[in-house]
py3Dmol code that shows the C-alpha trace and the ligand (Angstrom):
import py3Dmol

protein = """\
ATOM      1  CA  UNK A   1      73.509 -45.708  35.596  1.00  0.00           C
ATOM      2  CA  UNK A   2      76.107 -48.323  35.631  1.00  0.00           C
ATOM      3  CA  UNK A   3      79.712 -49.349  34.867  1.00  0.00           C
ATOM      4  CA  UNK A   4      80.380 -52.502  32.697  1.00  0.00           C
ATOM      5  CA  UNK A   5      83.171 -54.603  33.527  1.00  0.00           C
ATOM      6  CA  UNK A   6      84.417 -57.442  30.961  1.00  0.00           C
ATOM      7  CA  UNK A   7      87.523 -59.400  31.415  1.00  0.00           C
ATOM      8  CA  UNK A   8      88.104 -62.974  33.385  1.00  0.00           C
ATOM      9  CA  UNK A   9      85.601 -63.742  36.178  1.00  0.00           C
ATOM     10  CA  UNK A  10      88.448 -63.521  38.903  1.00  0.00           C
ATOM     11  CA  UNK A  11      89.768 -60.353  37.624  1.00  0.00           C
ATOM     12  CA  UNK A  12      86.224 -58.715  37.288  1.00  0.00           C
ATOM     13  CA  UNK A  13      85.398 -59.421  40.816  1.00  0.00           C
ATOM     14  CA  UNK A  14      88.858 -57.587  41.707  1.00  0.00           C
ATOM     15  CA  UNK A  15      87.910 -54.581  39.466  1.00  0.00           C
ATOM     16  CA  UNK A  16      84.436 -54.343  40.858  1.00  0.00           C
ATOM     17  CA  UNK A  17      85.890 -54.412  44.615  1.00  0.00           C
ATOM     18  CA  UNK A  18      88.485 -51.872  43.526  1.00  0.00           C
ATOM     19  CA  UNK A  19      85.909 -49.372  41.994  1.00  0.00           C
ATOM     20  CA  UNK A  20      83.626 -49.593  44.766  1.00  0.00           C
ATOM     21  CA  UNK A  21      86.524 -48.859  47.113  1.00  0.00           C
ATOM     22  CA  UNK A  22      86.967 -45.605  45.321  1.00  0.00           C
ATOM     23  CA  UNK A  23      83.178 -44.773  44.871  1.00  0.00           C
ATOM     24  CA  UNK A  24      80.818 -47.030  46.899  1.00  0.00           C
ATOM     25  CA  UNK A  25      77.851 -45.330  44.879  1.00  0.00           C
ATOM     26  CA  UNK A  26      78.709 -46.892  41.731  1.00  0.00           C
ATOM     27  CA  UNK A  27      76.515 -49.505  40.225  1.00  0.00           C
ATOM     28  CA  UNK A  28      78.678 -52.341  38.575  1.00  0.00           C
ATOM     29  CA  UNK A  29      77.497 -54.885  36.244  1.00  0.00           C
ATOM     30  CA  UNK A  30      79.851 -58.008  35.220  1.00  0.00           C
ATOM     31  CA  UNK A  31      79.426 -59.102  31.701  1.00  0.00           C
ATOM     32  CA  UNK A  32      77.561 -60.773  30.455  1.00  0.00           C
ATOM     33  CA  UNK A  33      75.019 -59.686  32.964  1.00  0.00           C
ATOM     34  CA  UNK A  34      74.662 -56.201  31.512  1.00  0.00           C
ATOM     35  CA  UNK A  35      71.027 -55.827  32.791  1.00  0.00           C
ATOM     36  CA  UNK A  36      69.292 -53.181  30.987  1.00  0.00           C
ATOM     37  CA  UNK A  37      71.604 -51.904  28.078  1.00  0.00           C
ATOM     38  CA  UNK A  38      70.181 -48.209  28.621  1.00  0.00           C
ATOM     39  CA  UNK A  39      71.802 -48.458  32.127  1.00  0.00           C
ATOM     40  CA  UNK A  40      75.399 -48.655  30.779  1.00  0.00           C
ATOM     41  CA  UNK A  41      77.269 -45.397  30.806  1.00  0.00           C
ATOM     42  CA  UNK A  42      80.779 -46.816  30.760  1.00  0.00           C
ATOM     43  CA  UNK A  43      82.346 -50.069  29.830  1.00  0.00           C
ATOM     44  CA  UNK A  44      85.933 -51.159  31.224  1.00  0.00           C
ATOM     45  CA  UNK A  45      86.923 -53.899  29.012  1.00  0.00           C
ATOM     46  CA  UNK A  46      89.972 -55.995  28.243  1.00  0.00           C
ATOM     47  CA  UNK A  47      91.216 -57.734  25.152  1.00  0.00           C
ATOM     48  CA  UNK A  48      88.405 -60.439  24.560  1.00  0.00           C
ATOM     49  CA  UNK A  49      85.683 -58.294  24.523  1.00  0.00           C
ATOM     50  CA  UNK A  50      83.884 -57.728  21.144  1.00  0.00           C
ATOM     51  CA  UNK A  51      83.742 -54.189  20.331  1.00  0.00           C
ATOM     52  CA  UNK A  52      80.540 -54.824  18.194  1.00  0.00           C
ATOM     53  CA  UNK A  53      78.815 -55.806  21.467  1.00  0.00           C
ATOM     54  CA  UNK A  54      79.484 -52.340  22.925  1.00  0.00           C
ATOM     55  CA  UNK A  55      77.210 -50.992  20.260  1.00  0.00           C
ATOM     56  CA  UNK A  56      74.071 -52.284  22.224  1.00  0.00           C
ATOM     57  CA  UNK A  57      74.432 -49.587  24.925  1.00  0.00           C
ATOM     58  CA  UNK A  58      72.664 -46.509  23.887  1.00  0.00           C
ATOM     59  CA  UNK A  59      73.876 -44.282  26.730  1.00  0.00           C
ATOM     60  CA  UNK A  60      77.394 -45.413  26.649  1.00  0.00           C
ATOM     61  CA  UNK A  61      79.647 -42.289  27.335  1.00  0.00           C
ATOM     62  CA  UNK A  62      83.221 -43.993  27.891  1.00  0.00           C
ATOM     63  CA  UNK A  63      85.184 -46.912  27.049  1.00  0.00           C
ATOM     64  CA  UNK A  64      88.386 -47.666  29.336  1.00  0.00           C
ATOM     65  CA  UNK A  65      90.996 -50.272  28.381  1.00  0.00           C
ATOM     66  CA  UNK A  66      92.138 -52.391  31.348  1.00  0.00           C
ATOM     67  CA  UNK A  67      95.550 -51.973  30.187  1.00  0.00           C
ATOM     68  CA  UNK A  68      98.077 -49.229  28.683  1.00  0.00           C
ATOM     69  CA  UNK A  69      97.746 -50.572  25.200  1.00  0.00           C
ATOM     70  CA  UNK A  70      94.423 -50.176  23.183  1.00  0.00           C
ATOM     71  CA  UNK A  71      95.211 -52.110  19.972  1.00  0.00           C
ATOM     72  CA  UNK A  72      92.465 -54.561  20.923  1.00  0.00           C
ATOM     73  CA  UNK A  73      89.898 -51.918  21.262  1.00  0.00           C
ATOM     74  CA  UNK A  74      90.767 -50.103  17.951  1.00  0.00           C
ATOM     75  CA  UNK A  75      91.054 -53.021  15.479  1.00  0.00           C
ATOM     76  CA  UNK A  76      87.845 -53.453  13.385  1.00  0.00           C
ATOM     77  CA  UNK A  77      84.989 -52.995  14.124  1.00  0.00           C
ATOM     78  CA  UNK A  78      86.520 -50.646  16.599  1.00  0.00           C
ATOM     79  CA  UNK A  79      84.422 -48.613  19.366  1.00  0.00           C
ATOM     80  CA  UNK A  80      81.092 -47.288  18.667  1.00  0.00           C
ATOM     81  CA  UNK A  81      81.567 -43.993  16.588  1.00  0.00           C
ATOM     82  CA  UNK A  82      81.979 -40.905  18.898  1.00  0.00           C
ATOM     83  CA  UNK A  83      82.503 -42.865  22.111  1.00  0.00           C
ATOM     84  CA  UNK A  84      85.820 -41.695  23.613  1.00  0.00           C
ATOM     85  CA  UNK A  85      88.387 -44.367  24.820  1.00  0.00           C
ATOM     86  CA  UNK A  86      90.822 -43.926  27.622  1.00  0.00           C
ATOM     87  CA  UNK A  87      93.663 -46.217  28.458  1.00  0.00           C
ATOM     88  CA  UNK A  88      95.716 -46.791  31.767  1.00  0.00           C
ATOM     89  CA  UNK A  89      98.443 -44.679  32.632  1.00  0.00           C
ATOM     90  CA  UNK A  90      99.267 -46.153  36.072  1.00  0.00           C
ATOM     91  CA  UNK A  91     102.563 -45.901  38.426  1.00  0.00           C
ATOM     92  CA  UNK A  92     102.438 -49.472  39.119  1.00  0.00           C
ATOM     93  CA  UNK A  93     102.013 -50.699  35.521  1.00  0.00           C
ATOM     94  CA  UNK A  94     104.884 -48.196  34.635  1.00  0.00           C
ATOM     95  CA  UNK A  95     107.402 -49.430  37.290  1.00  0.00           C
ATOM     96  CA  UNK A  96     106.662 -53.051  36.634  1.00  0.00           C
ATOM     97  CA  UNK A  97     107.597 -52.643  32.930  1.00  0.00           C
ATOM     98  CA  UNK A  98     110.718 -50.842  33.993  1.00  0.00           C
ATOM     99  CA  UNK A  99     111.683 -53.702  36.273  1.00  0.00           C
ATOM    100  CA  UNK A 100     110.921 -56.407  33.673  1.00  0.00           C
ATOM    101  CA  UNK A 101     113.102 -54.294  31.044  1.00  0.00           C
ATOM    102  CA  UNK A 102     115.883 -53.903  33.526  1.00  0.00           C
ATOM    103  CA  UNK A 103     115.729 -57.680  34.458  1.00  0.00           C
ATOM    104  CA  UNK A 104     116.491 -58.439  30.759  1.00  0.00           C
ATOM    105  CA  UNK A 105     119.006 -56.062  29.926  1.00  0.00           C
ATOM    106  CA  UNK A 106     121.037 -56.949  32.980  1.00  0.00           C
ATOM    107  CA  UNK A 107     120.600 -60.896  31.920  1.00  0.00           C
ATOM    108  CA  UNK A 108     121.940 -60.097  28.574  1.00  0.00           C
ATOM    109  CA  UNK A 109     124.516 -57.604  29.568  1.00  0.00           C
ATOM    110  CA  UNK A 110     125.807 -59.917  32.434  1.00  0.00           C
ATOM    111  CA  UNK A 111     125.891 -62.923  29.871  1.00  0.00           C
ATOM    112  CA  UNK A 112     123.602 -64.744  32.169  1.00  0.00           C
ATOM    113  CA  UNK A 113     122.395 -67.159  29.408  1.00  0.00           C
ATOM    114  CA  UNK A 114     125.976 -68.162  28.921  1.00  0.00           C
ATOM    115  CA  UNK A 115     126.670 -68.497  32.346  1.00  0.00           C
ATOM    116  CA  UNK A 116     123.664 -70.703  32.919  1.00  0.00           C
ATOM    117  CA  UNK A 117     124.895 -72.776  29.940  1.00  0.00           C
ATOM    118  CA  UNK A 118     128.389 -72.954  31.666  1.00  0.00           C
ATOM    119  CA  UNK A 119     126.707 -74.091  34.956  1.00  0.00           C
ATOM    120  CA  UNK A 120     124.672 -76.815  33.046  1.00  0.00           C
ATOM    121  CA  UNK A 121     127.897 -78.125  31.668  1.00  0.00           C
ATOM    122  CA  UNK A 122     129.746 -77.646  34.972  1.00  0.00           C
ATOM    123  CA  UNK A 123     132.451 -75.632  33.178  1.00  0.00           C
ATOM    124  CA  UNK A 124     134.227 -73.051  35.475  1.00  0.00           C
ATOM    125  CA  UNK A 125     135.274 -70.249  32.944  1.00  0.00           C
ATOM    126  CA  UNK A 126     135.265 -66.517  33.451  1.00  0.00           C
ATOM    127  CA  UNK A 127     133.749 -64.527  30.473  1.00  0.00           C
ATOM    128  CA  UNK A 128     135.079 -61.109  29.500  1.00  0.00           C
ATOM    129  CA  UNK A 129     133.781 -58.393  31.957  1.00  0.00           C
ATOM    130  CA  UNK A 130     131.169 -56.445  30.477  1.00  0.00           C
ATOM    131  CA  UNK A 131     131.446 -52.493  30.576  1.00  0.00           C
ATOM    132  CA  UNK A 132     128.006 -50.828  31.426  1.00  0.00           C
ATOM    133  CA  UNK A 133     128.984 -47.476  29.945  1.00  0.00           C
ATOM    134  CA  UNK A 134     129.733 -49.124  26.512  1.00  0.00           C
ATOM    135  CA  UNK A 135     126.439 -51.234  26.345  1.00  0.00           C
ATOM    136  CA  UNK A 136     124.255 -48.942  24.141  1.00  0.00           C
ATOM    137  CA  UNK A 137     120.488 -49.229  24.735  1.00  0.00           C
ATOM    138  CA  UNK A 138     117.937 -48.504  22.207  1.00  0.00           C
ATOM    139  CA  UNK A 139     114.373 -48.103  23.060  1.00  0.00           C
ATOM    140  CA  UNK A 140     111.417 -48.040  20.523  1.00  0.00           C
ATOM    141  CA  UNK A 141     108.809 -45.713  22.084  1.00  0.00           C
ATOM    142  CA  UNK A 142     109.511 -43.188  24.821  1.00  0.00           C
ATOM    143  CA  UNK A 143     105.970 -42.940  26.312  1.00  0.00           C
ATOM    144  CA  UNK A 144     105.097 -43.600  29.673  1.00  0.00           C
ATOM    145  CA  UNK A 145     106.661 -47.018  29.806  1.00  0.00           C
ATOM    146  CA  UNK A 146     109.589 -46.285  27.462  1.00  0.00           C
ATOM    147  CA  UNK A 147     110.723 -43.225  29.305  1.00  0.00           C
ATOM    148  CA  UNK A 148     110.446 -44.680  32.759  1.00  0.00           C
ATOM    149  CA  UNK A 149     112.639 -47.733  31.613  1.00  0.00           C
ATOM    150  CA  UNK A 150     115.129 -45.210  30.050  1.00  0.00           C
ATOM    151  CA  UNK A 151     115.454 -43.540  33.390  1.00  0.00           C
ATOM    152  CA  UNK A 152     115.995 -46.794  35.303  1.00  0.00           C
ATOM    153  CA  UNK A 153     118.717 -47.931  32.818  1.00  0.00           C
ATOM    154  CA  UNK A 154     120.461 -44.432  32.897  1.00  0.00           C
ATOM    155  CA  UNK A 155     120.591 -44.677  36.634  1.00  0.00           C
ATOM    156  CA  UNK A 156     122.738 -47.629  36.634  1.00  0.00           C
ATOM    157  CA  UNK A 157     124.918 -46.116  33.812  1.00  0.00           C
ATOM    158  CA  UNK A 158     123.811 -47.552  30.491  1.00  0.00           C
ATOM    159  CA  UNK A 159     124.056 -45.127  27.613  1.00  0.00           C
ATOM    160  CA  UNK A 160     120.438 -44.733  26.551  1.00  0.00           C
ATOM    161  CA  UNK A 161     118.631 -43.736  22.964  1.00  0.00           C
ATOM    162  CA  UNK A 162     115.136 -43.553  22.332  1.00  0.00           C
ATOM    163  CA  UNK A 163     112.832 -43.545  19.309  1.00  0.00           C
ATOM    164  CA  UNK A 164     109.649 -41.688  18.876  1.00  0.00           C
ATOM    165  CA  UNK A 165     107.052 -40.728  16.380  1.00  0.00           C
ATOM    166  CA  UNK A 166     107.425 -36.979  16.923  1.00  0.00           C
ATOM    167  CA  UNK A 167     110.647 -35.092  17.738  1.00  0.00           C
ATOM    168  CA  UNK A 168     111.058 -35.366  21.732  1.00  0.00           C
ATOM    169  CA  UNK A 169     113.508 -34.355  24.431  1.00  0.00           C
ATOM    170  CA  UNK A 170     114.075 -36.667  27.297  1.00  0.00           C
ATOM    171  CA  UNK A 171     116.873 -35.553  29.930  1.00  0.00           C
ATOM    172  CA  UNK A 172     119.801 -37.688  29.611  1.00  0.00           C
ATOM    173  CA  UNK A 173     118.487 -39.828  26.468  1.00  0.00           C
ATOM    174  CA  UNK A 174     119.605 -39.328  23.035  1.00  0.00           C
ATOM    175  CA  UNK A 175     116.541 -39.306  20.927  1.00  0.00           C
ATOM    176  CA  UNK A 176     115.623 -40.052  17.337  1.00  0.00           C
ATOM    177  CA  UNK A 177     112.566 -39.913  15.105  1.00  0.00           C
ATOM    178  CA  UNK A 178     111.096 -40.930  11.967  1.00  0.00           C
ATOM    179  CA  UNK A 179     112.595 -43.614   9.373  1.00  0.00           C
ATOM    180  CA  UNK A 180     116.091 -42.009   9.350  1.00  0.00           C
ATOM    181  CA  UNK A 181     116.341 -41.990  12.985  1.00  0.00           C
ATOM    182  CA  UNK A 182     115.326 -45.508  13.476  1.00  0.00           C
ATOM    183  CA  UNK A 183     118.213 -46.644  11.253  1.00  0.00           C
ATOM    184  CA  UNK A 184     120.629 -44.162  13.032  1.00  0.00           C
ATOM    185  CA  UNK A 185     119.509 -45.675  16.329  1.00  0.00           C
ATOM    186  CA  UNK A 186     119.467 -49.218  15.441  1.00  0.00           C
ATOM    187  CA  UNK A 187     122.991 -49.039  14.098  1.00  0.00           C
ATOM    188  CA  UNK A 188     124.165 -48.282  17.701  1.00  0.00           C
ATOM    189  CA  UNK A 189     121.678 -50.448  19.728  1.00  0.00           C
ATOM    190  CA  UNK A 190     123.559 -53.324  21.430  1.00  0.00           C
ATOM    191  CA  UNK A 191     120.268 -53.992  23.002  1.00  0.00           C
ATOM    192  CA  UNK A 192     117.086 -53.056  21.372  1.00  0.00           C
ATOM    193  CA  UNK A 193     114.003 -52.700  23.632  1.00  0.00           C
ATOM    194  CA  UNK A 194     110.457 -52.412  22.020  1.00  0.00           C
ATOM    195  CA  UNK A 195     107.779 -50.463  24.188  1.00  0.00           C
ATOM    196  CA  UNK A 196     105.644 -49.142  21.327  1.00  0.00           C
ATOM    197  CA  UNK A 197     102.218 -49.176  20.886  1.00  0.00           C
ATOM    198  CA  UNK A 198     100.706 -51.486  18.176  1.00  0.00           C
ATOM    199  CA  UNK A 199      99.469 -49.360  15.437  1.00  0.00           C
ATOM    200  CA  UNK A 200      99.325 -49.836  11.565  1.00  0.00           C
ATOM    201  CA  UNK A 201     102.706 -48.071  11.337  1.00  0.00           C
ATOM    202  CA  UNK A 202     104.532 -50.148  14.042  1.00  0.00           C
ATOM    203  CA  UNK A 203     103.077 -53.729  13.156  1.00  0.00           C
ATOM    204  CA  UNK A 204     105.820 -55.791  11.877  1.00  0.00           C
ATOM    205  CA  UNK A 205     108.623 -53.081  12.673  1.00  0.00           C
ATOM    206  CA  UNK A 206     111.046 -55.489  14.210  1.00  0.00           C
ATOM    207  CA  UNK A 207     111.748 -57.275  10.831  1.00  0.00           C
ATOM    208  CA  UNK A 208     114.593 -58.484   8.969  1.00  0.00           C
ATOM    209  CA  UNK A 209     115.618 -54.933   8.015  1.00  0.00           C
ATOM    210  CA  UNK A 210     115.717 -53.513  11.474  1.00  0.00           C
ATOM    211  CA  UNK A 211     117.193 -56.709  12.989  1.00  0.00           C
ATOM    212  CA  UNK A 212     119.921 -56.514  10.280  1.00  0.00           C
ATOM    213  CA  UNK A 213     120.688 -52.929  10.993  1.00  0.00           C
ATOM    214  CA  UNK A 214     121.559 -53.735  14.650  1.00  0.00           C
ATOM    215  CA  UNK A 215     125.300 -54.342  15.498  1.00  0.00           C
ATOM    216  CA  UNK A 216     126.038 -58.071  14.928  1.00  0.00           C
ATOM    217  CA  UNK A 217     125.396 -59.901  18.094  1.00  0.00           C
ATOM    218  CA  UNK A 218     122.701 -57.566  19.438  1.00  0.00           C
ATOM    219  CA  UNK A 219     119.946 -58.491  21.857  1.00  0.00           C
ATOM    220  CA  UNK A 220     116.094 -57.809  21.435  1.00  0.00           C
ATOM    221  CA  UNK A 221     113.601 -57.243  24.175  1.00  0.00           C
ATOM    222  CA  UNK A 222     110.023 -57.022  23.302  1.00  0.00           C
ATOM    223  CA  UNK A 223     107.542 -56.069  25.909  1.00  0.00           C
ATOM    224  CA  UNK A 224     105.064 -54.218  23.653  1.00  0.00           C
ATOM    225  CA  UNK A 225     102.943 -56.522  21.462  1.00  0.00           C
ATOM    226  CA  UNK A 226     103.777 -59.739  19.404  1.00  0.00           C
ATOM    227  CA  UNK A 227     102.561 -57.961  16.196  1.00  0.00           C
ATOM    228  CA  UNK A 228     105.640 -55.764  16.440  1.00  0.00           C
ATOM    229  CA  UNK A 229     108.035 -58.802  15.702  1.00  0.00           C
ATOM    230  CA  UNK A 230     108.155 -60.904  12.299  1.00  0.00           C
ATOM    231  CA  UNK A 231     108.720 -64.234  14.102  1.00  0.00           C
ATOM    232  CA  UNK A 232     110.487 -65.753  10.942  1.00  0.00           C
ATOM    233  CA  UNK A 233     112.810 -62.759  10.700  1.00  0.00           C
ATOM    234  CA  UNK A 234     113.796 -62.897  14.107  1.00  0.00           C
ATOM    235  CA  UNK A 235     114.406 -66.623  14.058  1.00  0.00           C
ATOM    236  CA  UNK A 236     116.577 -66.210  11.042  1.00  0.00           C
ATOM    237  CA  UNK A 237     118.407 -63.476  12.952  1.00  0.00           C
ATOM    238  CA  UNK A 238     118.938 -65.801  16.037  1.00  0.00           C
ATOM    239  CA  UNK A 239     120.193 -68.537  13.759  1.00  0.00           C
ATOM    240  CA  UNK A 240     122.660 -66.465  11.959  1.00  0.00           C
ATOM    241  CA  UNK A 241     123.912 -64.970  15.314  1.00  0.00           C
ATOM    242  CA  UNK A 242     122.961 -61.313  14.118  1.00  0.00           C
ATOM    243  CA  UNK A 243     120.681 -61.399  17.102  1.00  0.00           C
ATOM    244  CA  UNK A 244     122.359 -63.080  20.061  1.00  0.00           C
ATOM    245  CA  UNK A 245     119.155 -63.758  22.203  1.00  0.00           C
ATOM    246  CA  UNK A 246     115.877 -62.267  22.848  1.00  0.00           C
ATOM    247  CA  UNK A 247     113.380 -61.722  25.610  1.00  0.00           C
ATOM    248  CA  UNK A 248     110.053 -61.686  24.615  1.00  0.00           C
ATOM    249  CA  UNK A 249     106.981 -61.205  26.841  1.00  0.00           C
ATOM    250  CA  UNK A 250     104.286 -60.890  24.028  1.00  0.00           C
ATOM    251  CA  UNK A 251     103.518 -63.302  20.970  1.00  0.00           C
ATOM    252  CA  UNK A 252     101.362 -63.864  17.952  1.00  0.00           C
ATOM    253  CA  UNK A 253      99.151 -65.441  19.092  1.00  0.00           C
ATOM    254  CA  UNK A 254      98.631 -65.710  22.668  1.00  0.00           C
ATOM    255  CA  UNK A 255      98.592 -67.969  24.362  1.00  0.00           C
ATOM    256  CA  UNK A 256     101.602 -69.208  22.554  1.00  0.00           C
ATOM    257  CA  UNK A 257     100.717 -72.693  21.045  1.00  0.00           C
ATOM    258  CA  UNK A 258     103.011 -75.564  22.767  1.00  0.00           C
ATOM    259  CA  UNK A 259     104.548 -76.418  19.451  1.00  0.00           C
ATOM    260  CA  UNK A 260     105.911 -72.887  18.776  1.00  0.00           C
ATOM    261  CA  UNK A 261     109.588 -72.917  18.649  1.00  0.00           C
ATOM    262  CA  UNK A 262     110.118 -70.009  20.986  1.00  0.00           C
ATOM    263  CA  UNK A 263     109.225 -72.358  23.891  1.00  0.00           C
ATOM    264  CA  UNK A 264     112.164 -74.323  23.531  1.00  0.00           C
ATOM    265  CA  UNK A 265     114.626 -71.982  21.633  1.00  0.00           C
ATOM    266  CA  UNK A 266     117.896 -71.915  23.845  1.00  0.00           C
ATOM    267  CA  UNK A 267     118.431 -68.308  22.982  1.00  0.00           C
ATOM    268  CA  UNK A 268     114.841 -67.124  23.808  1.00  0.00           C
ATOM    269  CA  UNK A 269     113.788 -66.155  27.203  1.00  0.00           C
ATOM    270  CA  UNK A 270     109.997 -65.923  27.583  1.00  0.00           C
ATOM    271  CA  UNK A 271     107.250 -64.700  30.004  1.00  0.00           C
ATOM    272  CA  UNK A 272     103.570 -64.915  29.306  1.00  0.00           C
ATOM    273  CA  UNK A 273     102.376 -61.395  28.694  1.00  0.00           C
ATOM    274  CA  UNK A 274     103.290 -60.700  32.189  1.00  0.00           C
ATOM    275  CA  UNK A 275     105.844 -58.010  32.154  1.00  0.00           C
ATOM    276  CA  UNK A 276     103.473 -55.587  33.656  1.00  0.00           C
ATOM    277  CA  UNK A 277     100.000 -56.610  34.861  1.00  0.00           C
ATOM    278  CA  UNK A 278      97.480 -54.244  35.772  1.00  0.00           C
ATOM    279  CA  UNK A 279      96.598 -53.884  39.385  1.00  0.00           C
ATOM    280  CA  UNK A 280      92.750 -52.895  39.751  1.00  0.00           C
ATOM    281  CA  UNK A 281      93.346 -51.059  43.113  1.00  0.00           C
ATOM    282  CA  UNK A 282      96.212 -48.919  41.604  1.00  0.00           C
ATOM    283  CA  UNK A 283      94.189 -48.056  38.453  1.00  0.00           C
ATOM    284  CA  UNK A 284      90.745 -47.696  39.780  1.00  0.00           C
ATOM    285  CA  UNK A 285      91.008 -43.978  40.863  1.00  0.00           C
ATOM    286  CA  UNK A 286      91.626 -42.715  37.451  1.00  0.00           C
ATOM    287  CA  UNK A 287      88.733 -44.839  36.123  1.00  0.00           C
ATOM    288  CA  UNK A 288      86.401 -43.386  38.537  1.00  0.00           C
ATOM    289  CA  UNK A 289      87.929 -39.819  37.878  1.00  0.00           C
ATOM    290  CA  UNK A 290      87.160 -40.314  34.152  1.00  0.00           C
ATOM    291  CA  UNK A 291      83.623 -41.677  34.751  1.00  0.00           C
ATOM    292  CA  UNK A 292      82.875 -38.386  36.932  1.00  0.00           C
ATOM    293  CA  UNK A 293      84.386 -36.213  34.208  1.00  0.00           C
ATOM    294  CA  UNK A 294      82.268 -37.940  31.551  1.00  0.00           C
ATOM    295  CA  UNK A 295      79.127 -37.381  33.502  1.00  0.00           C
ATOM    296  CA  UNK A 296      80.081 -33.920  34.087  1.00  0.00           C
ATOM    297  CA  UNK A 297      81.135 -32.920  30.614  1.00  0.00           C
ATOM    298  CA  UNK A 298      84.767 -32.164  31.819  1.00  0.00           C
ATOM    299  CA  UNK A 299      87.862 -33.003  29.711  1.00  0.00           C
ATOM    300  CA  UNK A 300      88.761 -36.651  30.075  1.00  0.00           C
ATOM    301  CA  UNK A 301      92.132 -38.045  30.974  1.00  0.00           C
ATOM    302  CA  UNK A 302      94.512 -40.661  29.357  1.00  0.00           C
ATOM    303  CA  UNK A 303      92.400 -40.289  26.050  1.00  0.00           C
ATOM    304  CA  UNK A 304      93.446 -42.294  23.137  1.00  0.00           C
ATOM    305  CA  UNK A 305      94.182 -40.373  19.878  1.00  0.00           C
ATOM    306  CA  UNK A 306      92.265 -42.448  17.267  1.00  0.00           C
ATOM    307  CA  UNK A 307      94.207 -40.682  14.271  1.00  0.00           C
ATOM    308  CA  UNK A 308      97.498 -41.672  15.912  1.00  0.00           C
ATOM    309  CA  UNK A 309      96.204 -45.323  16.948  1.00  0.00           C
ATOM    310  CA  UNK A 310      97.437 -45.166  20.540  1.00  0.00           C
TER     311      UNK A 310
END
"""
ligand_1 = """\
48
NAP
P 102.509 -44.325 25.198
O 102.758 -43.501 26.427
O 101.277 -43.978 24.264
O 104.024 -44.064 24.336
C 103.963 -44.683 22.895
C 105.513 -44.060 22.632
O 105.666 -44.984 21.153
C 105.474 -42.818 22.335
O 106.886 -42.335 22.567
C 105.186 -42.651 20.819
O 105.854 -41.631 20.186
C 105.844 -43.937 20.135
N 105.294 -44.324 18.778
C 103.995 -44.498 18.654
N 103.998 -44.659 17.371
C 105.147 -44.662 16.887
C 105.747 -44.616 15.379
N 105.069 -44.928 14.381
N 107.038 -44.386 15.236
C 107.870 -44.074 16.358
N 107.314 -44.003 17.610
C 106.025 -44.150 17.984
O 102.511 -45.999 25.463
P 103.166 -46.562 26.739
O 102.093 -46.377 27.846
O 104.328 -46.338 27.044
O 102.827 -48.135 26.318
C 103.329 -48.764 25.339
C 102.963 -50.155 24.855
O 103.380 -51.009 25.794
C 101.435 -50.074 24.951
O 100.783 -49.742 23.870
C 101.235 -51.668 24.927
O 101.006 -52.301 23.646
C 102.452 -52.313 25.723
N 102.325 -52.840 27.007
C 102.770 -54.218 27.211
C 102.473 -54.683 28.524
C 103.079 -55.931 28.761
O 102.723 -56.393 29.981
N 103.796 -56.700 27.925
C 101.924 -53.781 29.531
C 101.491 -52.489 29.437
C 101.916 -52.029 28.031
P 105.370 -39.976 20.542
O 106.223 -39.807 21.828
O 105.966 -39.270 19.468
O 103.943 -40.062 20.762
"""
view = py3Dmol.view(width=600, height=400)
view.addModel(protein, "pdb")
view.setStyle({"model": 0}, {"cartoon": {"style": "trace"}})
view.addModel(ligand_1, "xyz")
view.setStyle({"model": 1}, {"stick": {}})
view.zoomTo()
view.show()
């Protein structure tokens, strides 16, 4: 029986080596060289893989996302019926995202865009001192990534709030849920951080209504998915000053075309979906663990809840 890998060629080799380092007995196939379709018992795939293609493998027991997000796997036609999907919950993914959020919170909190502009103008000007304890951070999504980022922000003294689907308690974080909770948190979020999964409920959630509910001059940080943000609404909010600046790691579409206004917008800081990148050697043990569990009929870990969409 074999594991099918599907992503960019260079990354596929890293995955193969990482999986073999954990279990040298694994038989690895690299898409499109799947060999006999009947051999494939698990598929470890990233965004470009066509879910319809996975219906070719009659003995498939498990699909694993090469990242924390699974929206690319669940959109139509979705995984073959009855086949479980697992995602990555990985210490290195989580800490990278925490660093990226912290980087951008501090960038905005410490007026870095303004100081860079002043430097370009050779203007010596001290801006008012920022007060950490008064800069309220609202995080959309307090899952693996949001909870960790919240802890990092709390550790340096920011007041942190978080919004979830179901009621949730997180030590030191003021929590909200549901539509009313979103409005209440937004009204007090000087910096809004999006770390939600992309689902039918969350698509387009960062829209004119939500941006308009933020305090005037708030900041937006999106490390989740481009589909969470309505670009035209964010552009209007930046133009009016309702949103002072945005840090964006994810876009619609990706790669972002060169003519897209975000590339040159003076109040937008971009990274190319690089906030948190899977490191195969870190992620491989849980994939092998799940494969062994699937083979022996034990409960799988990090399973996706199809009904919830994440
Ligand atoms: P997770 O552990 O599944 O957490 C998701 C959080 O979002 C949970 O707190 C969940 O609420 C909340 N949520 C989901 N639907 C909601 C809704 N309709 N209303 C309110 N809250 C909702 O996910 P994660 O591991 O933190 O990852 C989050 C996302 O980050 C991924 O799905 C992926 O898209 C993105 N990501 C981006 C990068 C990058 O490099 N840019 C890297 C990794 C991941 P409950 O607590 O109530 O379930």
